[in-house]
Each structure stands twice: as structure tokens, then as C-alpha cells.
Steps between C-alpha positions, in 0.01 A plus 500: 500500500436464133176318432576439136345175382710292266804591707347232721699404806779729388332830574170391633214466254188293513371398161440188302695362207854396419818653626851380562596423858750743650826317535567172324327182608661261254431134559724375221846599397490527121788613284282652230128521561294582191131570457275215403303518176149371542387273216147643519599868519350711223755643258510880508331688218622859525503605133285803412283462189666590168408810302185441291627673185850356481642514148800345320820372670465174308872491418593544865249236610640257244850566626394439859314181409803367316712568805259310724488206258879468485651161602604616849139580585537393865739785580340808659472774237528876537392736223543877520263716295663838462435820311425867538226638721151450353610216270257254663735280703253430779210431265720268293618307805144449626381401152779243470430375852130453426583306183749277682353456847358150432859376483561600863289290735712603798345847499554851371653792689498869419658808654544861396858576605443876454847543356451836332744652749725380778274672753181321389649155432367242747744278686520127422396434860171686450412286200621177662264549793207522255620200301557286808151580626359407159689172519333414828739621771302637795608843635658366823745297292599772257872554563612855563849455355510549123745216439276262693206620291699427184590153627139417586373634168751296302411190698127551455534549124760226442240233420247723327484596134413866539451815299602834650454846351730758659390833358695824484829375644768744606806273514620142477564501875132574558390211276743216578353409841151478346569238233311172555736202487271216393579301182347660193396816687484826309558853623400792279672822605418842359734795529612814322852387586690212339570322831826348376548339840207267431665383181820427687352356821182327378560439130217740413398559139424859408220592260503862388151626422487731198224751426196357327513508123258725307248223428484375856493854638202579278330176605540586868364851440199356322427244770520758776298767319221260405468673163504359153841457347632844404680580183859381490640852489288619793597209724864518395515871589368440853722193542805704402411762761480217757842370398368143501490512882203302634448740792466798265285296261270398784447860607438610141259213430307556821472870417336409172266264684394762756473797264271361235515817287880515496645417158825319433634813333415722798660250739821503297501882496444517878791264560720698264422817694571330833833370371613836365822636656441703813664596824341197670672161498319203353455522123514121474198312359371388840501853638340634183222241528463573870470872432217448253316258731547736792348790306179300457453445873247682708650737758451261795654202320789716379563620854497148642739386226742780589486455876528121488835533326663706773635188673580148376200342671490127426123520463214749510163388633172689507532593872857622446406692187210661685736626768756616247252699291266601782191346340247235613608140455242407231613799295863397544419148382340642187801724435738205529290310249510800267879513517532127445267518200750720316807304624631778720468249786501122503261299717744221581268326748136568580468849645876566509654733244858593417699721265748394238822666613505726192145617569570561868789727403268675253233546770751628754628765259145615435420516873798716582416731208121518540439445872824640634705390802255612771187331365701192402640470852151545645369215286782270609429594862134405459596161364750440779236577762261264322758222509567569867131486599431188293809318627425591863147359466631176351780465756258555788266239354779243466629560854215651699664437837832668443605841622498747212693824486399808305188706430410290195362237740274743687127456442529239228159421348359147536665264254276223360794306359639186653863496612580284198341751262692786661822299466426441132451875452836572663668243277340652191601851600844416638698652214286816505548534876876456471502767229289719729769481770769594247286784365422640845871493582599674176235768557631559852173386662655341807180439695342322204819299446515338842123459523495312169774274637285435808211383280725244327571311825246220460577458130873457551474302821257251350641475149866596506612719207803578715679707236202734476479498880860614535471765229186660642594486867847648455309799361251474785770513767649818355159662451384420854816653645398825333149495653530620862122545522463119524809393697380138525536460122879476499509203735217336308684525170826370649313204650321411176828527310650267761245232416586525131868453582420216740299325230798522267724343763701821537485471876781741586327776301165404652653530846620851419155595366319376811758673722437824309124448538532452876716812529261714297200385703686551828589858406138591431361307797313247289511201736281278284724541200812456711363179648430361153845597375675343800288185461590485130866542587464203733349292220801577280733387778287191553547417133874556543499253793603782733256369758617690806491835316161410354358430844636833624318678217173327581532595867575860402192504276289365788611795711368738234146364476208420726291349221395148611517351154842649434632358824361157414678508163823615659482214752468267202810652341692472826408135529639435154822681588538300821445177311770603254738552792426150627319628812232237452319520834487881500397500133210268573390709798516821296306349210237371742475854638456630146219249449322617815539865404356422157206314654421797727483759221165683476500440124582136425806429287470132410765517230774617734380259770570222250836660417600497867407130523711433190801669659437310823500173309820594324661589833397161640666332202815702560494380862464139383146457637326348199199380695413850622579643156254257340220603739559873461537485122180298466316782674681759286397312185137485609488874572693605190275291275216739590711802402541413129876549515646223281858621538479447874310173451796372298751621757311325782475179298880495460548555872251223578703269278798563727291429808324192360522174692523265201657509153156466343377810684809691397446411136133600522581842643779560248264404218242747635764772518629426150148520355432833666832646383439384145159663490666829589791468259742475790855368451447277802267273306769361274740463792249301704408275207866425438549415867193277503620309196838444665343376823349158568226429752743419779705819489372853472709803405638692790471873486727785583368729769574799282 
């Protein structure tokens, strides 16, 4: 059986922390449950710092300020900053946001939508998961369905005056779900496209950013170079070569700062030479400035710049750069700093660097010309193997008890991180790891493709990101099918894809995925994988209220395993299925058996012992035996309190409310449950509070059995 923690009683893990109970245990029927907003929750502060040498844009700032001060100031505002590549849209948005943030006590949000191309553009769901977490929603309550995410986000922002910066947007459809709805909220969107749909759908105002004028361009050059003010003609000549584009001006100014003996005249001549007509594309000012900055680099920095541009990596870190260039990590860190110093890279957060899309294209052209296809592919392969090893180490640290598949998990070195620190690393690297899966697939590296998917299991299972989960594991399924050397991989990928589909509520597709997983494992004689797949299929049918079929699956899985813990978990599942069928006496007997099997395990599993007691209490309620339910649930609550699992604590409190002997007890348990749900950003909190307010002390709300 699968020993994956966080799958909990679904596929048999033993860990601590929150997770959603398999199958619904609703104790209130609510037409529209929404997440509670805690009065004492800290507003999110996600804005990166603004550029230190920002220059001009006073006319645009005045226009924006006038818009915000208009009479209908309580309406949410959307402003699109648009213009050509390198015009400074991102820097302008962050500068404006820093100037205006005191107006927005509800918090500030920021996301890079990576909209340079359709392939790199992030989905709204990916951003919404981040935003909902920042707004206080705990991972177990993050909805998988994108429309539900949108609904929760709009509800959570409805009473907050917020500022959001949505950088590098690809389309109006990508942006619309991400607009905060609170009165007076402001969303600044940057894009090379006009995004006419935002004007039509959200009343957006568009501000076109022009190139900097000669005086401001010269001022920016002077600030960046750190030199005394040059002659007007000298500065004007360099500014003209830069076309008034801040990105080109930044590279030119930094070149003057780094090369102290370089004159303004020589800089202008170098840029003129770089911009001269040739067989190579890219005679625009940004490329000309990049060419001159590139020529000043040492050979190692130049090589890293080229190789880093081969793929649209969301971020480069020192460990990744070391793998890419084949150099020690401290040397890679120094090379990244060197590239950032001349604006060929941007350090957008501490230790994380990225390319402007124009510079990545420039670097990629250089790599293919200088390094050639073979050495370029070898560098990408090194980086993919680095990502695989690092992700496997983090995944194993997050879920040390689960069964891992693939050689990346063999002989892992000791990891001093906590599980929480490893989870944070996976969250930080998520976009890079998703890009690694895509890259491995495009390069035809099937074994790396499915192994990378395997390392993402704990990240996706714990935190959602279901759209990324689907995208990567569809590739993983196809790659594993082409890897006969590891026949277990195909079933594994089908099963993990099934959980993504199950989380999205696409149960028919999940059923097909688990059926495919069972078939693949059966063909290669992998009984453990087949047992897990059949068990998972039973859980889907349990969720569909197909109790008899679910029980048959659990019995079939029992026949495939001799593992004592697996059999205890399967007895628990069977008890739940029997309770759903109304076989109350047999359900109770089966759940009691599950409890005994759990108690006899050589390695104690107190969490799942408490889960079995919870199910036993629920079954007693379904049988109408409130007195027994109260006793059993009291014991479940006592045990679960030691497990630090607040989601389950809240669930048990709701069940105890149903079993309570007096209205006062029922209200006390419902209040406890509501408080726990609110702390986790759960939608149940608001539902319970509403029910409590509508209930007097003589009548408690009855609950659906779910």
C-alpha cells in the first residue's frame, strides 16, 4: 500500500498537520459557504522593492493620481501600463505602487504572470493559490477548481482596500480572475499588449509609456554611472543609441560604472558598432546595449549568461547556475552578481535572478552560435539533473515515510532541514520544477520527465496547484510508458494523475486514471502499486456514494497486500463504506477491527488510530446512537489533540456537536469548530458562525450526514 503521508486515511500515511478528510463530513447544509476573514490577520505584503534609480514618469504618475482621486474613488480601479519591450513597465508599476501603498491598508499583492509567450504564461489558478495563501487560507482549504478559487478570492478581497501589481500579463483572460474587488482597490497591470478586454470588462484605463526624453535619459545614465554630469552632446549621443529605453540605458550606465576608464564617446562608438546591420537579428537599442555589456564579461560570466538563456527558467539561483555552468556554487553566485551588476540579469528577490525576455532571447542566440547544440543540450541536462536531485531530497524530507520510486531517491545524503523548510524550498522552486518537466519532455528525456513528476508529489498533494499537476503528469504518463526499464513508473504516474483529477472533482476521469494505474501495475507484476491503485479507485467510488463498489475495491486491495498497516487502513475504508450503505452493525464491527489492527502495529500510528475513532463516532451517529458517539468522539478528540491536526480537530468538534446531550454543549462544540476553521481560512468558519447566530440556546443546528 502507499504510505504517502498527507494522503492520510485515503492512501495510508502517518504524519502530522492538516489535511482534508476523505469523503465529506458536513455537519451543516449551507447554500454558499465562504471563507472567514480574521480581523487580526496580517495583510499580505508581496511587493518587491522598487528600482533605486527610477527616473521620470511624473506625467504618468500625475495621471494615475488624478484617476484615483476622482469622485467615484470607491470603485475598484484597473490601470494598464503598456509599451514596447525594455520601456520600463515593471519598474514603473513598482515605483507607483511604492508611492501609493499607504493608501491600501488591506494589503499589497504581486505576481509575475510571465506573459511573454503563450507557453510561459502562468494560469490564473497558479496565481490564485499563492494569493489565497497570502490572504490566510491554509493549504487544506485551498480549492482545486479554478472557479471556486476565483469565488474565494473575490470574497476575501471584497472588504479590503488592496493594491495588486500584475506584471507581464499575456491576456485579459489571464488578468480578470486576479482583480481584487474591494472598494477603492487598485490593480496595476503591465503588458506589451493593449489588453482591450480589460477596458471592456473591467473599465481599465490604459497608460502608454513613451521612451524617456533626452534630459531624463541623460539623468538616468548619470545616476547609474556614478560619474559627474557629462557634456550635453556626449550624454545625448549615448541616450540616442539607447532609444530612450530604460533597459538599454541601465545597461549602458552600468557599463560606465564598471569600466571606469571607458569614455562616453567610446561607449557610443561601441553601441554604434553593435547596432550596425549584420546577418544577425537584433539591431534594436536593447540588443546593442546587451552586446556591448556582454563583450565586457569575463569568459565564465559570458558562458553562464549564454547557457542560462537556453530555457525560460523563472529564476536562476546559485546552486542551479553552478550545475548549469559546471562550476562550484560560490563561483556561480559571484557570476550571477557580475551579470546583475551590468543589468544582464535582474535579482528580483534575494538570491533569485531572472532575464528580461529580450535579454533571454539575446542569450539564447549567443548560446546556439557560440556553444552549439551539443554543449547547450549538455548544460540543460546538467541543470535538469540538479533539479531532480534537489527536488527528490526535499520531497523525501517532507514525506520521509512514503514509498519513493526512481534512482534519484537512492542514497540521499542526510538533510538537516525541517519538513517545513523543505516544503518552503519546493514552493519557491515550483515554477522551475514545472519548467524542468516541460524541458525534459521537449528534449526527449523520458526517464528524467517521469522522475521529476515523482518528486513533485508532496508539493502538489500538500499545496494543490492542480493545473500544474495536470500539465506535468500528463507528460509524466506518456514518458513513463516509453520507459520499459522501470515498468512500475507507468502505474505510478497514472495514479498520481488520478489524485490531481480527484482533487479537481473530475471523478470519472480519476476513475479511469486509477483503473489504468491498476492495469499497468498488474501487467508488470507490481502488487504494491496495484493495491494502491485499487484502493484509490475505491476512494473515488466512496466519494461517489457507490458504497458497494467501493467496498469491493477495498477487499480486492486487501487480497493484494500482506502489510499489516495497509490492511488496517483498508479495514477503516471498508467500515466507512459499510456505514454509507446503512450496514451500521457491520460498519461498527469493521471499524473496531481497524482500531485493533492499528493498535497492534509494530510502529505506532496514533493519527490514524484517532481517524478510526472519528469514523466510528460518525457511524454511531448515523445509527442514531448519540450516547456511544459522544463517548467515542471524546476519545478521538483527546488523541487527535496530541497530533497537531487542527483540520481534524475541527471536524471532530462538529461531530461532537451532533452528539451533544444539551443545546449548550452543542453550541460550545460548534463555537470550537468555527474558531478552528477560521484560523485555517476554511469556508466552514463563516457557515458555522451564521448557523450559531441563527440558533438560540434551546435549539442547535442539525447537520447533514454528508
